[in-house]
C-alpha positions in Angstrom: -7.2 -6.6 3.5 -3.9 -7.1 1.7 -1.1 -4.6 1.4 2.0 -5.1 -0.8 4.7 -2.7 0.2 7.6 -1.9 -2.1 10.4 0.1 -0.6 11.3 2.8 -3.1 13.7 5.6 -3.7 10.9 7.3 -5.7 7.4 6.5 -6.7 4.6 8.3 -8.5 1.2 7.7 -10.0 -0.4 9.4 -13.0 -3.9 9.5 -14.4 -4.4 10.7 -17.9 -0.8 11.7 -18.2 -1.1 13.9 -15.0 0.9 13.1 -11.9 -1.6 12.8 -9.0 0.7 11.6 -6.3 4.5 11.3 -5.8 6.9 10.5 -3.0 10.7 10.2 -2.6 12.1 7.6 -0.2 9.4 5.3 1.3 6.8 2.8 0.3 4.5 2.3 -2.6 1.6 0.5 -1.0 -0.7 -1.5 -3.2 -3.9 -2.0 -1.2 -6.5 -4.6 -1.9 -9.8 -5.0 0.0 -12.1 -8.0 0.4 -15.7 -8.3 1.5 -15.3 -8.6 5.2 -12.6 -6.0 5.8 -13.2 -3.3 8.3 -11.7 0.0 9.5 -10.0 -2.1 12.2 -8.1 -4.1 9.5 -7.0 -0.9 7.8 -5.8 0.6 11.1 -3.9 -2.6 12.0 -2.1 -2.7 8.7 -1.3 1.0 8.8 0.3 0.5 12.2 2.2 -2.5 11.0 3.4 -0.6 7.9 4.5 2.5 9.8 6.6 0.5 12.3 8.1 -2.1 10.0 11.9 -2.0 10.4 13.0 -2.4 6.8 15.0 0.8 6.2 18.8 0.7 6.7 20.6 2.1 9.7 24.2 3.5 9.7 25.6 -0.1 9.7 23.5 -1.0 6.6 21.1 -3.3 8.5 17.4 -3.1 8.0 16.7 -1.8 11.5 14.7 1.5 11.0 11.0 2.1 10.4 9.6 4.6 8.0 8.9 6.8 11.0 12.5 6.7 12.0 13.8 7.8 8.6 11.0 10.2 7.7 9.8 8.1 4.7 6.6 8.8 2.8 4.0 6.4 1.4 2.1 6.3 -1.9 -1.2 4.5 -1.5 -2.6 2.8 -4.6 -5.9 0.8 -4.6 -5.5 -2.5 -6.3 -8.4 -4.9 -6.5 -6.3 -7.4 -8.4 -4.6 -8.5 -5.2 -7.7 -10.6 -4.7 -7.5 -12.3 -8.1 -8.2 -16.0 -8.1 -6.3 -17.6 -11.0 -6.6 -21.2 -9.9 -9.0 -22.2 -12.6 -8.9 -21.5 -16.3 -6.9 -18.7 -17.9 -8.9 -15.7 -16.8 -8.7 -14.7 -13.2 -11.8 -14.2 -11.1 -12.1 -11.1 -9.0 -15.1 -12.3 -6.9 -13.1 -12.0 -3.7 -12.4 -8.3 -4.2 -14.8 -5.9 -2.4 -17.2 -3.7 -4.3 -16.0 -0.1 -4.9 -18.5 1.3 -2.3 -16.8 -0.9 0.4 -13.2 -0.8 -0.9 -12.8 2.9 -1.6 -13.5 4.1 1.9 -11.3 1.5 3.4 -8.3 2.4 1.2 -8.9 6.1 2.2 -9.1 5.0 5.9 -5.7 3.1 5.5 -4.2 6.3 4.1 -5.7 8.4 6.9 -4.4 5.9 9.5 -0.9 6.3 8.0 -1.1 10.0 8.8 -2.4 9.2 12.3 0.6 6.9 12.8 2.9 9.9 12.2 3.8 9.5 8.5 4.1 13.1 7.2 4.0 12.4 3.4 0.9 10.4 2.4 0.1 10.5 -1.3 -2.7 8.6 -3.1 -3.8 7.4 -6.5 -7.3 7.8 -7.8 -9.6 4.9 -6.8 -11.0 3.1 -9.9 -8.9 5.1 -12.4 -6.6 3.6 -14.9 -3.3 4.5 -13.2 0.3 4.5 -14.3 2.4 3.7 -11.3 6.2 4.2 -11.4 8.0 2.2 -8.7 11.7 2.8 -8.4 12.5 -0.1 -6.1 15.1 0.2 -3.4 16.8 -3.1 -2.7 14.4 -4.4 -3.9 12.4 -4.9 -0.7 8.9 -6.2 -1.1 6.7 -7.1 1.9 3.2 -8.6 1.8 0.9 -8.0 4.7 -2.5 -9.7 5.0 -4.9 -8.7 7.8 -5.9 -12.4 8.2 -2.4 -13.1 9.4 -2.8 -10.8 12.4 -6.3 -11.9 13.6 
């Protein structure tokens, strides 16, 4: 499982011109799932996300977690995180999990964020053509891959 975290001052997602999720300060999390991912991977990445110290303290140092500052998270499914563009001009998505595997794991990641203590957890719509607005803060972008924590 891969999660790309973008620290934001504001983020929102729309489907068919209707806002379906929005947060203020926090993370927009782009979540990709591959074939052998499990609920354990989702929980591990949620714990890591909730406790990453990338929000500024009084001295301007990245020393606070999203739990410390009351930040929210906007969870967006993104199968293209498993794109393989090594050959040719059209990427392969063979490493991305099928929707029946990926959708429950993206939901589980979001539920685990709530269980970690994140009060504002918003979501996109799995499989929909979404318009995501990301108002970067910093910018700070962190990539987490569950294989790095095995």
